[in-house]
C-alpha positions in Angstrom: -17.3 11.0 -17.9 -15.7 12.7 -20.9 -12.1 11.8 -21.4 -9.8 11.9 -24.5 -9.1 8.3 -25.2 -7.0 7.0 -28.0 -10.1 5.6 -29.7 -11.9 8.9 -29.5 -8.9 10.9 -30.8 -8.5 8.4 -33.7 -12.2 8.6 -34.6 -12.2 12.3 -34.8 -8.9 12.3 -36.8 -10.3 9.6 -39.2 -13.5 11.5 -39.9 -11.6 14.7 -40.5 -9.1 12.8 -42.7 -11.9 11.4 -44.8 -13.5 14.8 -45.2 -10.2 16.6 -45.9 -8.8 14.1 -48.4 -12.2 13.4 -50.1 -11.9 12.9 -53.8 -13.7 11.0 -56.6 -12.8 7.7 -55.0 -13.6 6.6 -51.4 -10.8 7.1 -48.8 -9.2 3.8 -47.9 -8.6 2.9 -44.3 -4.9 2.1 -45.2 -4.5 5.7 -46.3 -6.0 7.0 -43.1 -3.8 4.7 -41.1 -0.7 5.9 -42.9 -1.5 9.6 -42.8 -2.7 9.7 -39.2 -0.5 7.0 -37.7 -3.6 5.2 -36.4 -3.2 1.4 -35.8 -5.5 -0.5 -38.1 -6.9 -2.5 -35.2 -8.4 0.6 -33.7 -9.3 2.2 -37.0 -11.5 -0.5 -38.6 -13.6 -0.9 -35.4 -14.2 2.8 -35.1 -14.9 3.3 -38.8 -17.5 0.5 -38.8 -19.2 2.0 -35.8 -19.3 5.4 -37.6 -20.9 3.7 -40.6 -23.4 2.0 -38.4 -24.4 5.4 -36.9 -24.7 7.2 -40.3 -21.6 9.4 -40.0 -19.7 7.5 -42.7 -20.7 5.3 -45.6 -18.6 2.4 -46.6 -17.9 0.9 -50.0 -16.6 -2.7 -50.2 -14.3 -4.1 -52.8 -10.9 -3.4 -54.4 -11.8 0.3 -55.0 -13.7 0.5 -51.7 -13.2 2.8 -48.7 -15.1 5.4 -46.8 -17.0 8.7 -47.5 -18.9 11.0 -45.3 -22.6 10.0 -45.2 -23.6 13.7 -44.8 -22.2 17.1 -45.5 -19.2 18.1 -43.4 -21.2 21.0 -41.9 -23.8 18.5 -40.7 -21.5 16.3 -38.7 -20.5 17.6 -35.2 -17.6 16.5 -33.1 -20.1 16.0 -30.3 -21.9 13.3 -32.4 -18.6 11.5 -32.9 -17.8 11.7 -29.2 -21.2 10.1 -28.3 -20.7 7.3 -30.8 -17.2 6.4 -29.5 -18.4 6.7 -25.8 -21.1 4.1 -26.6 -18.5 1.9 -28.3 -16.2 2.2 -25.2 -19.1 1.7 -22.8 -18.5 5.2 -21.5 -21.1 5.3 -18.8 -20.4 6.7 -15.3 -19.7 3.8 -13.1 -20.7 5.5 -9.9 -24.3 5.1 -8.9 -26.4 8.1 -7.7 -26.1 7.0 -4.1 -22.4 6.1 -4.2 -19.6 8.3 -2.9 -19.4 10.9 -0.1 -22.1 13.5 0.5 -19.7 16.2 -0.7 -19.0 14.2 -3.8 -22.7 13.6 -4.6 -24.0 17.1 -3.7 -21.1 19.3 -4.6 -18.4 17.8 -6.8 -20.5 15.6 -9.2 -23.0 18.3 -10.0 -20.2 20.8 -10.9 -18.5 18.1 -12.9 -21.7 17.3 -14.8 -22.3 20.9 -15.5 -18.8 21.4 -16.9 -19.1 18.3 -19.0 -22.5 19.5 -20.4 -21.0 22.8 -21.3 -18.0 21.1 -23.0 -20.4 18.8 -25.0 -22.4 21.8 -26.0 -19.3 23.3 -27.5 -18.4 20.0 -29.2 -22.0 19.9 -30.6 -21.4 23.3 -32.3 -18.0 22.3 -33.7 -18.3 20.7 -37.1 -16.1 18.6 -39.3 -16.2 21.4 -41.8 -14.7 23.8 -39.2 -11.9 21.3 -38.5 -11.2 21.0 -42.2 -11.0 24.8 -42.5 -8.6 24.8 -39.6 -6.4 22.2 -41.4 -6.4 24.5 -44.5 -5.4 27.5 -42.3 -2.5 25.4 -41.0 -1.6 24.7 -44.6 -1.9 20.9 -44.3 -1.8 19.6 -47.8 -4.7 17.4 -48.9 -3.5 14.4 -51.0 -6.4 14.8 -53.4 -5.4 18.3 -54.4 -4.7 18.5 -58.1 -1.0 18.5 -58.8 -0.3 20.6 -61.8 0.9 18.6 -64.8 3.9 20.3 -66.4 4.5 17.7 -69.1 4.6 18.9 -72.7 
């Protein structure tokens, strides 16, 4: 079942943060945590899972951090949702023969159809589109060049 958990919200926010604040250096998890207000205990686990699935690449060391593993336009929100659902064990707990007849034959098929439609929309929504939305909302990227007015 598709639900907006904290971990899912944090994962999407973290990927968009990395894309939006990308610069010459990798984005550190401490920066993501500070900007997005994401507790580090959630963040590190989610970031490692996203690295494992090829959404992010990680760089260790004092200048380490995270980058997108692919172009922003090639990473969908649907992909992130599926990765986090796997991490959370997000499988429907009701078996096919469980529940009432109305539940099995009427409610669950409609629920499944609506969920499939929603995931179809998430599969079309890219990280690039979310970054464009952040720009439209005039959210300042910390990597934007600040003019140097020194003489």
